N, C-alpha and C positions, 0 to 999 in steps of 0.2 A: 224695277225689282233687281237686286243684285243677282249675279250668276248663281251663287250658292243657293239662294232661295228658289230660283227657277229649277235648278237641278233637283233639289229636294222635292219640289212640287211635282216634277215629272216622274220621279221615282216613286213617290207616294201613289200617283194615279195608276201607274202600271204595275206596282207591286201588290200590296195586300188590299188595295181598293178602299181603304177607309182612313179617317183621321180622328184622333181622340180629342183634339183641341176644339173647344167650343167656338171660339172666334173664327178659326179657320173653317169650321164646318158651316157656320152661319154665312160666311163669306163665300161659300162655294160657287154661288152664281157669278160673282165677279171674277173668281179664279178661273172659272170655265171660260168666261169671255176673254180674259187675258191669255189663256192657254192657246186660243185660236190664233193669236198674233204673238205668241211667245217669242223670246228673243234669240235663244241660242239652242244648243243641242245637248242631249244627255243620253246616257246609255241605259237601255233596258237590260237588267241583268238576265242573262239567258235568252235574250230575244234580239230583235233587230234594233237598229239605230232609231232613237226617238228624236224626230226632227223638231226641235224647238227653235229652229231657224227656218228659212224658207227654201224655195225650191228651184232646182236647176232646170234649164230650158231644153226644149226638143230641137231636133235637126242634127244633121251630121256635122262632125268637126271638119272645118274647111281648111285647116292649116294656118300657119302664120305665127302668131305671137309667142306660143310656147317654144317653138323652134325645134330643130332636129335634135338638139342635145337633151331633150326631155327624157330620153331613155327608151329602150326597146320594149320594155314591159308595158308601156301605156297602150291603151286601146285607141282606135281611130275609126273613122268612117261611119258606121251605123250608130254608134253611141250605145251599143247594147250592153256595154260594161264588161269588165273582166274581173278575175279574182274569184275565190271560192265564196259561196254563200255561208253565212253564219249557221252553225249547226249546234245541236244540243251538246252540252258538255259531256265528255266521257265519264264513266262511272268514277274514275279516280278523282275527278274534280267536283263531284257532287257535294262533298263535305267542306268545300272551301268557304271561307268567310265572305260576307257581302262585299267587304273591301277588296278581297282578292278576286272575287268574281267581276267586280267593276273594272279592276285593273286588267284582267284577262280580256274582257270584252273590248276595252279600249285598244289593246294591242291588236286584236283581231280586226278592228276597223281601220287601222293604219294602212296606207298604201305602200308602194315600193320606194317612194321618195322621188319618183320620176319628175315631178314638178316641184321646184324649190320655192321658198318664200319670196326670193327676189323675182322669180317669174310671175308669181301671183301679183306682186306690185306692178310689174310691167304691163300686165294685161289690164289691170284696173286703170292705169294711166292712159292706155291706148283707147279704152272705151269711154272714158269721161269726156264731156264737152270741153271747150276752151276754158282754161283756168289753171290754177296752181294747186297741186296736191302736196301737202306737207305732213310731217309727223306720222309717217306710215309705220304700221306694224303688220306682220304677216307670219303665217305658218305654211309650210309646204305639205304635200300629201303624205310624207313619211311621219308626220307628227301624230302622236296618239290622240291629241285633242282635236284633230281634224284640220283641214286647210281653211284658212281665212285670210282676209286682208282688210285693213281699215286705214283711214287717214282723215285729215282735215282738208276739205276742198273749198276753194274760194274762187268764184267766177267774177270777182270784182264788186259784188254786191253784198259781201259779208261771208264770214266763215261758217261752214256747216260740216258736221261729221258724216262720213259715209263709210259703211262697212258691208262686207259680203262674206258669207260662209258657205261651204259646200259639204254635202254628206250624201249618203245613200239610205233609202227607206224602202219598206215594203209598199209598193205603189198601190196595192189593193187593200192595205190595212186601214184601220179606223183613224190612226194618227195622220196619215197622208190626207185623208178626206177632211179631217178637222183643220188641217193647216191651210186649206184653200177655201174654207167656209167663212163667210162674213159673220161676225159675232152678233148676238142679239143686242139691240140698242138699249134694252132695259138692263142689260148686265154690264155693258161697257160703253162709255161715251166716246164717240168719234165723229169726224166730219164727213167721211165718205168711204165707201167700200164697194168694190165690184169683184165678182168671181166669174170667170169664163173658161170655157173649154176651147183650146186651140185646135187647129186643123189636124194636127198629128195626135190628138188625144191628151195632150198635156193640159193641166189645170193651172190657171194663173189667178192669183189674188193680188189686187192693188188696194192698199189700205192707207187711209189718212186719219191718224189718231194723235194721241198725246202720250208723253212719257209717264205722266202721273194720272192715275184714274180720277183723283179728286181735283185735278186742275189747279193744285196749289201753286204750281209754276206752269206757265203755258208753253213749255217746250214741246214742239210738235215732233211726232214720230211717224214718218211715212215709210212704207215698206212694199216690196214686191216679193211675192212668194210663188214659186212655180214647182209643181211636181210632174215629172214626165212618166210615161208608161214604163220606162226602164228603171224607175226608182231614183232618178237624179233629184236631188234636193238642193236648191240654192236660195239663200235668204239674202236680200239686199235691204238695208234700212238706212235712213238718213234723218238728221235732226237740224233744226234751225238754230243750232248752237254748236260750238266747237267740240262738244262732248255730249254724250248721252245724258249725263247728270252733272250738276255742280258747276256749270258754266253759264254765263249770261246769254240771253237770247240776242243774236246778232243780226237777224233778218226776219221778215214776216213769215216766210215759208222756207222749208229746206231748199238747198241749192238746185236739185234736179227736179224737173217737171215729172209728172206721172209718165209721160211718154219716154223720157230719158231713163227713168227708173225701170220701166218695163224693158227697154232695150238692153239695159245693163244685165238684167236677170236672164233674159232669153238668149243672150249671145252664145253661139256655139263655141266661142273661144275658151269657155270654161270646161269643155267636154274632155279634154286630155286629162285634166286633173280629176274629173269625176270618174273617168274610166280607170284611173289608177287606184281608186278606192274599191275595196271588196264589195260585191253586191250584198245587200241586206237580206237576211233570211226572213222567213215568214214572221209577221208580228206576233208577239206573245198574246195568247187568248186572254181576254179580260176576265176578271173574277166573276163568278156567278152573281147575279143581282141579289140584293138583300130581300127583295120581294118580287112576286110575279105581277104586282100591281104597278102600273105606270104612275109615278109620283105626280106629274103634271095633271093627268086626268083625274086622279083621286082627289087632289087638292081642289080642283074646280068643283067637283061634286060635293065635297064636304063644306066648302066655303059658301056655296050658294044657298044652303039651308038657313043662313042667317039673314037673307033678304037684301044683301048689299050687292048691287050689280057688278059683275066682272067685266071690266073694260079692256083688259089685256091679260095675256097668259103666255107661258113659255116654259122652257126647260126640257129635260129628257131624262129617261132612266130613273135614277133615284133622287134627282133634284127637280123641283118644280116651283113655279111662282105664279101668283095672280096679282093683278092690280085691281083694287076695289074702289068704287066711287059712287056714293049715293047722292051726289050733288054737293057734298061738303068738302071735297078735296080728295085727291088720289091717295091711296094707301097700299103699300106693297106688303104682301104676305108670301113667305117662302118656306119650303119644307125640304129637309134632307132625311133620307131613310138609309139606315145602315144595319148590318148584321155582324155577328161575331165580336161584340164589344163587351163581353162578360168577364174579361180578366180582372183580377182583384185590384190592380193598380188603377185601372180606369174607374171601377166602381167606387174607389176611395175618393174620387173627385166629387161625388154626390154627397156632400156634407154641408153642414151649416143650417141656419134658420130658414133659408129659402129652399130647403130640400125636404120632401115628405116621402113616406113609404106607404104605398097602398096595401090593402089586405092580401093581394096576390103576390106581393113582393116587388112590384114595379116601383122604381125610383123616379121622382118628379122634381126637377129643379127649375125654378122660375127666376128670371132676371128682368130688371127694369133699369135701363141706363141710357145715357146719351148715345146717339149714333157716332160711328167712328170713320165715316167715309167723306167727311168734309161738308155735308149738307148742313146749313144753319138750322139750329133748333130742332134737329131730328131726334125723335124718341124711338128707342129700340126695346121692344118687349119680346122675350123669348121663353119658350117652355121646352125643356130638354127631358125626354123620357127614356128610361132604360128598363126593359123587361127582364125578368129573371133568366130567360134563355139567351140574353145578350143582344136582342134586337132593340134598335134605338130609332126614335123619331124626334127630330128637332123642328119646331115651328116658330117662326119669327114674324112679328108685325111691326110696321113702321108708319109714321105719320107723314109719309111722302111716297110718291110713286117710284122714286129712284134715290138710292142712298146718298149719291153725290149731289143731289139737288136740295134746296131749302124745303123746310116743312110746308105742307099745304093745308094742314089742319092741326088742331091742338093735340089729338091723340090718334093712335091707329084706329082703323075702322072697326076692327074686332077687339073685344075685350080680352083680358088675360084669361078669363074663364073659357071663352070661346076658343082661343088658341089652344088651351089645355084640352078641351074636348076633341079638337081636331087631332092633336098629337096622340091621344089615347084611343082613338077610334080603332077597333079591331080589324077593320077592313084593310089596313095597311099591309097586313101579312096574310090576308084571307085568300 
């Protein structure tokens, strides 16, 4: 996913908490899975840094690679971090545009510049195993986009890209927890994932996945993500190709083993740079839920009345899914619940012969089309409902248990009428 898409996704999640696009909404499960291993970092307007990268390690800085010339303003020793926490904008800034707010937030995240781009490259070279690092790119701590370093590493067995980024987050926030949580295998395909708590309280995620969710190209994406109690966030990722995208696969697996990837992420040699970044303020509170009802629990309850056994389930909050199978093949059903969708521009999308208006004013739009996630012969049925008060429920059914996998049956386990009944059930907002 391009950086611009990731940035937009992050801002959408932490901003108003909903999306109007049908495809994006139906795909919320996959987007959630990808968010847990998202690639870079973005700013939450008026809040803390949103780490779409991974996390920095614990332990005191022990000196060495950054050198004495790093500057007097950098922290050392405890790794507790220096610099002011992000605070709410003063009244004079409350009327700034979203673009101005993002620019201001970016400037507030920049450090003093105590660690340069060249020093970032030197540290990466020092920590990598024997081999050659070429094509390096880097930013220092004074850069508003945040410090990072990347390059092409070759240990003699083929080139692979390696990159690392540093930032600060609210260690007690929901995003920090998400970043070190293994994604649901029904929402994202991957080979392996572990999440552990280290002796000092840091959380470390080791993930072995793929660059493309639909596996159209088998470029592997391995990463190590660590969040420390101080809010250090370091993301290390690597690929078995010379670039994240658009380069041929050069080796069976990325160049660093999981142990080497872990060591790179948890090295205290990154702490001088991390301490030069301002500490993140408290994470912005999420928007209130569209419903007091848990979407996963309600979907299980509503789908069971049709007599098709639930063999798997998951999700959280306003997104939920079940996998049904009566012995004829697995079938995924998923739901998204939203509020405050009553603006005229969005209501105007409920048009055409596939849209009906119920006596109470509720709009119902049905779709029947091929799946879009790479699974062969996948059928995608959806029912999108919008109530007069702006509350929205979208229910989708597939003839496969996972959208990226081939169809397991001719049609989804539930009919369009049954999906419609689920979407219109008054219990969603009861």
